[in-house]
C-alpha positions in Angstrom: -145.2 -135.1 -89.6 -145.9 -133.4 -86.3 -143.5 -131.2 -84.3 -144.1 -130.9 -80.6 -142.5 -127.7 -79.5 -141.8 -126.8 -75.8 -140.6 -123.3 -75.2 -139.0 -122.8 -71.8 -137.6 -119.7 -70.1 -135.2 -120.7 -67.4 -133.8 -118.5 -64.6 -130.1 -117.7 -65.0 -129.1 -119.0 -61.5 -129.8 -122.6 -62.5 -129.3 -122.2 -66.3 -126.1 -124.2 -66.7 -127.1 -127.1 -64.5 -130.6 -127.2 -66.1 -129.3 -127.2 -69.7 -126.8 -130.0 -68.9 -129.6 -132.0 -67.3 -131.9 -131.4 -70.2 -129.2 -132.5 -72.7 -128.0 -135.6 -70.8 -131.2 -136.8 -69.0 -134.5 -135.3 -70.0 -134.3 -135.1 -73.8 -132.8 -138.6 -74.0 -135.6 -139.9 -71.8 -138.2 -138.3 -74.1 -136.5 -139.9 -77.1 -136.3 -143.3 -75.4 -140.1 -143.5 -75.6 -139.6 -144.4 -79.2 -142.4 -142.0 -80.3 -140.2 -139.3 -81.7 -137.8 -139.5 -84.7 -135.7 -136.3 -84.0 -135.1 -133.7 -81.3 -133.6 -130.3 -81.4 -132.6 -127.8 -78.7 -132.7 -124.3 -80.0 -131.6 -121.2 -78.0 -134.0 -118.3 -78.7 -131.9 -115.3 -79.7 -133.5 -112.4 -78.0 -132.4 -110.5 -74.9 -134.6 -111.4 -72.0 -135.1 -109.3 -69.0 -135.0 -112.4 -66.9 -133.6 -115.8 -67.7 -132.8 -117.5 -71.0 -135.3 -119.1 -73.4 -135.1 -122.3 -75.5 -137.2 -124.1 -77.9 -137.2 -127.9 -77.6 -138.5 -129.5 -80.8 -139.5 -133.1 -81.0 -140.6 -134.6 -84.4 -143.0 -137.6 -84.6 -144.5 -139.3 -87.6 -148.2 -139.2 -86.7 -150.6 -137.5 -84.4 -151.3 -140.9 -82.9 -147.6 -141.1 -81.8 -147.9 -137.7 -80.1 -151.2 -138.6 -78.4 -149.6 -141.8 -77.1 -146.7 -139.8 -75.7 -149.1 -137.4 -74.0 -151.0 -140.2 -72.4 -148.3 -142.6 -71.5 -145.1 -140.6 -70.9 -145.6 -136.8 -70.6 -147.1 -136.6 -67.1 -144.1 -138.4 -65.5 -141.5 -136.6 -67.6 -143.1 -133.2 -66.8 -143.2 -134.0 -63.1 -139.4 -134.8 -63.2 -138.7 -131.3 -64.5 -141.1 -129.7 -61.9 -139.4 -131.7 -59.1 -136.0 -130.5 -60.0 -136.7 -126.9 -61.1 -139.9 -125.8 -59.5 -140.4 -122.0 -59.6 -137.3 -121.6 -61.8 -138.9 -121.8 -65.2 -141.9 -121.1 -67.3 -143.0 -123.3 -70.2 -145.6 -123.4 -72.9 -146.2 -126.0 -75.6 -147.1 -125.8 -79.2 -148.1 -128.5 -81.6 -147.2 -128.0 -85.3 -148.1 -130.0 -88.4 -145.5 -129.9 -91.2 -147.3 -129.1 -94.4 -144.2 -128.5 -96.5 -140.5 -128.9 -96.1 -137.5 -128.1 -98.2 -133.9 -129.0 -97.6 -130.8 -128.1 -99.6 
């Protein structure tokens, strides 16, 4: 299993609108690609000097699914965010492979 993690710091003056847009538009569009099985939005619990940070976690079954997302969907979806919130956020991406998982 692969987790595609996007960490974003968003400026406070657009925070509320951005978070609502992410929840109702962007994340659903990512999930509609059919390449991810789960998504989570996690607020990072640290006091930031500027803005608020979140971790967006998308789970896919295989690396091939992730690569297909990167090739066929990511450029358009990233551009949508840039068009709406240019200069209001910073983002970095991390790719994780689940090697062990325990649930209770």
